[in-house]
C-alpha positions as CSV (number, residue, x, y, z in Angstrom):
1,M,92.2,59.1,144.3
2,E,92.9,62.8,143.8
3,L,94.8,63.6,140.6
4,N,97.7,65.9,141.1
5,S,101.5,66.2,140.5
6,N,102.2,63.7,143.3
7,I,100.6,60.9,141.2
8,S,102.3,58.9,138.4
9,A,100.5,56.9,135.7
10,V,101.4,54.3,133.1
11,I,99.2,54.2,130.0
12,T,99.8,51.2,127.6
13,G,99.0,51.9,124.0
14,G,99.5,55.5,125.1
15,A,100.8,57.0,121.8
16,S,97.4,57.3,120.1
17,G,93.7,56.8,120.3
18,L,92.1,56.0,123.6
19,G,95.4,55.8,125.4
20,A,96.6,59.2,124.1
21,A,93.3,60.8,125.1
22,T,93.6,59.3,128.6
23,A,97.2,60.5,128.9
24,R,96.2,64.0,128.0
25,K,93.3,64.0,130.5
26,L,95.5,62.8,133.3
27,A,98.4,65.2,132.5
28,S,95.9,68.1,132.4
29,Q,95.3,67.3,136.2
30,G,99.1,67.4,136.8
31,V,99.6,63.6,136.8
32,K,103.0,62.5,135.6
33,V,102.6,60.1,132.7
34,A,104.5,57.3,131.0
35,L,103.5,56.1,127.6
36,F,104.0,52.5,126.7
37,D,103.8,51.9,123.0
38,L,105.6,50.6,119.9
39,N,105.2,53.7,117.9
40,E,108.3,55.7,118.8
41,E,107.5,58.8,116.6
42,K,104.1,59.4,118.0
43,G,105.0,58.3,121.5
44,E,108.0,60.6,121.8
45,A,106.1,63.5,120.4
46,L,103.2,63.1,122.9
47,A,105.5,62.5,125.8
48,K,107.3,65.7,125.0
49,E,104.0,67.6,124.7
50,L,102.8,66.3,128.1
51,G,106.1,66.5,129.9
52,G,106.1,62.8,130.4
53,V,108.2,59.8,129.3
54,F,107.9,57.4,126.4
55,C,108.9,53.8,126.8
56,K,109.0,51.5,123.7
57,V,107.2,48.5,125.0
58,N,105.9,45.3,123.4
59,V,103.3,44.0,125.9
60,T,103.8,40.4,124.7
61,D,107.5,40.5,125.7
62,E,108.4,40.0,129.3
63,E,111.8,41.8,129.1
64,S,110.3,44.7,127.2
65,V,107.6,45.2,129.8
66,D,110.1,45.0,132.6
67,A,112.4,47.5,130.9
68,G,109.4,49.8,130.4
69,F,108.4,49.8,134.0
70,A,112.1,50.3,135.1
71,K,112.4,53.3,132.8
72,S,109.1,54.9,133.7
73,R,109.7,54.5,137.5
74,A,113.2,56.0,137.2
75,A,111.8,59.0,135.4
76,I,108.5,59.7,137.2
77,G,108.4,57.4,140.2
78,Q,106.3,54.3,141.0
79,E,102.9,54.6,139.3
80,R,99.7,54.6,141.3
81,I,97.6,54.5,138.1
82,L,97.7,51.9,135.2
83,V,95.5,52.3,132.2
84,N,95.7,49.4,129.7
85,C,94.8,50.5,126.2
86,A,97.3,48.4,124.2
87,G,95.4,46.1,121.9
88,T,94.6,45.1,118.3
89,G,92.3,42.8,116.4
90,N,91.7,40.9,113.2
91,A,88.7,39.6,111.2
92,I,88.9,36.0,110.1
93,K,86.1,33.4,110.2
94,T,86.6,30.2,112.2
95,A,86.2,28.2,109.0
96,S,85.2,29.5,105.6
97,R,84.7,28.5,102.0
98,N,86.0,30.4,99.0
99,R,83.0,31.3,96.9
100,E,84.9,31.0,93.6
101,T,87.0,27.9,94.2
102,G,85.2,26.1,96.9
103,E,88.4,25.8,98.9
104,I,87.8,25.4,102.7
105,T,90.2,27.0,105.1
106,H,90.2,27.6,108.9
107,F,91.4,30.4,111.1
108,P,95.2,30.3,111.3
109,L,95.9,29.4,114.9
110,D,99.0,31.6,115.0
111,K,96.9,34.6,114.2
112,F,94.4,33.6,116.9
113,N,97.1,33.2,119.5
114,M,98.7,36.6,118.5
115,I,95.5,38.4,119.5
116,I,95.2,36.5,122.7
117,Q,98.8,37.3,123.6
118,I,98.5,41.0,122.9
119,N,95.0,41.8,124.3
120,L,94.7,39.3,127.1
121,V,98.0,38.0,128.2
122,G,99.7,41.4,127.6
123,T,97.0,43.2,129.7
124,F,97.4,40.7,132.5
125,R,101.3,41.0,132.3
126,C,101.1,44.7,132.8
127,I,98.5,44.5,135.6
128,A,100.5,41.9,137.6
129,K,103.8,43.9,137.3
130,S,102.2,47.3,138.0
131,A,100.2,45.9,141.0
132,A,103.4,44.5,142.5
133,G,105.0,47.9,142.2
134,M,102.0,49.6,143.7
135,M,102.1,47.3,146.7
136,T,105.4,49.0,147.7
137,L,103.7,52.3,148.2
138,D,102.1,53.8,151.3
139,P,98.4,54.3,151.0
140,I,97.0,57.7,150.3
141,E,93.5,58.3,151.7
142,G,93.0,54.5,152.0
143,E,94.3,53.4,148.6
144,R,97.5,52.5,146.9
145,G,96.5,52.5,143.3
146,A,93.9,52.1,140.6
147,I,93.9,50.1,137.4
148,V,91.7,50.5,134.3
149,N,91.5,48.0,131.5
150,T,90.1,48.2,128.0
151,A,87.9,45.4,126.7
152,S,85.2,45.9,124.0
153,V,81.5,45.4,123.5
154,A,82.7,42.5,121.3
155,A,83.4,40.7,124.6
156,E,79.6,40.3,124.9
157,D,78.4,41.0,121.3
158,G,81.0,39.7,118.9
159,Q,80.5,39.8,115.2
160,M,81.4,37.3,112.4
161,G,85.2,37.1,112.1
162,Q,85.7,38.3,115.7
163,A,86.4,35.0,117.4
164,S,89.9,35.8,118.5
165,Y,89.1,39.5,119.4
166,S,86.0,38.6,121.3
167,A,87.8,35.8,123.2
168,S,90.6,38.1,124.1
169,K,88.3,40.9,125.3
170,G,86.0,38.5,127.0
171,G,89.0,37.3,128.9
172,V,89.7,40.8,130.1
173,V,86.1,41.1,131.3
174,G,86.3,37.7,133.0
175,M,89.4,38.5,135.0
176,T,88.4,41.9,136.2
177,L,86.5,40.9,139.3
178,P,88.9,38.1,140.4
179,I,91.9,40.5,140.1
180,A,90.0,43.2,142.0
181,R,89.4,40.7,144.7
182,D,93.0,39.5,144.6
183,L,94.2,43.1,145.2
184,A,91.5,44.3,147.5
185,R,93.5,43.9,150.7
186,E,96.3,45.8,149.1
187,L,94.0,48.7,148.5
188,I,94.3,48.6,144.7
189,R,91.1,48.9,142.6
190,V,90.5,47.3,139.2
191,N,87.9,48.2,136.6
192,T,87.3,47.6,132.9
193,I,85.7,49.7,130.1
194,L,84.0,48.0,127.2
195,P,84.0,50.7,124.4
196,G,81.7,50.5,121.5
197,I,82.5,51.9,118.1
198,F,85.1,54.7,118.7
199,N,86.7,57.1,116.3
200,T,90.3,55.9,116.8
201,P,93.2,55.4,114.4
202,L,91.8,51.8,113.8
203,M,88.8,53.5,112.1
204,Q,90.7,56.1,110.1
205,G,91.3,53.7,107.2
206,A,87.6,52.9,106.8
207,P,85.7,54.6,104.0
208,D,83.4,57.5,105.0
209,N,80.3,55.6,104.0
210,V,81.3,52.7,106.3
211,K,81.9,55.1,109.2
212,Q,78.5,56.8,108.5
213,A,76.7,53.5,108.5
214,L,78.4,52.5,111.8
215,A,77.5,55.8,113.4
216,A,73.9,55.4,112.3
217,S,73.7,52.0,114.0
218,V,74.3,53.6,117.4
219,P,71.0,54.4,119.1
220,N,71.9,57.5,121.0
221,P,73.9,59.5,120.3
222,A,74.0,58.3,116.7
223,R,77.7,58.8,116.1
224,L,81.1,57.2,116.8
225,G,82.5,57.6,120.3
226,N,85.2,60.2,121.0
227,P,88.4,59.1,122.7
228,D,87.9,62.0,125.2
229,E,84.7,60.2,126.4
230,Y,86.7,57.1,127.1
231,A,89.3,59.2,129.0
232,S,86.5,60.8,131.0
233,L,85.2,57.4,132.2
234,A,88.7,56.1,132.9
235,C,89.3,59.1,135.1
236,E,86.0,58.6,137.0
237,M,87.0,55.0,137.7
238,I,90.4,56.3,139.0
239,T,89.0,59.1,141.2
240,N,85.9,57.5,142.5
241,G,87.1,55.4,145.4
242,Y,84.0,53.1,145.4
243,F,84.4,52.1,141.8
244,N,85.8,48.6,142.0
245,G,85.5,45.3,140.1
246,E,83.2,46.7,137.5
247,D,82.9,46.1,133.7
248,V,81.1,49.1,132.1
249,R,79.9,49.4,128.5
250,L,80.5,52.7,126.9
251,D,78.7,52.3,123.6
252,G,75.7,54.5,123.1
253,A,73.4,51.5,123.8
254,I,74.5,49.7,120.7
255,R,73.5,46.0,120.3
256,M,74.6,44.8,117.0
257,A,72.9,42.3,114.8
258,P,75.1,39.5,113.5
259,R,76.9,40.4,110.2
């Protein structure tokens, strides 16, 4: 798919981090962008900077997602590109014992379900609704659209306390190929990126020594990933017409020991 001013894109989680970098990368090629996010201040500012549109969207809410697509399509037209970056995580062990009191507790199931609803169900909700919209378009050079999802290396290499996060991201990986096959006859491609440790807003609260230790654990290059590097791969998946049904790690070859 050629990126130009005739193409529209929706980026979920587009107000910051990986989503913002991708929105900037697409907009630099002339693509009209819509940012789906809950952060109005950052979203509106970035949309203004890029000449795009901000839509306050909660990916776990059906009406919110429908309203977001309606607003974006009215402003910039039916999207041919969807990049799913909306997501979050938590760190809670499946069951644990308090070292001081001996009290035993288990993972609160409402918090487990919350991560699944945002990262997995929310991603699928946006895919299904965007794909249905793309199907109304005429093909350009043999394709109607391209979808890029965000999983994580935790989908394959989850750490202690990451049961909900790994389950949600593993689900995104697991559904990539079936969805690509579902949409193949409609000329819509679907791929997923599995980022490693990236320097995003989720990392900004971490102490410098923690960041340095994480960076040192990456074999090559021994640093945190930059959001622009995610954006570059996302754009390759969009523009390379033979890229389909793939789950690609972007992690500097990191394979983490349990901790």
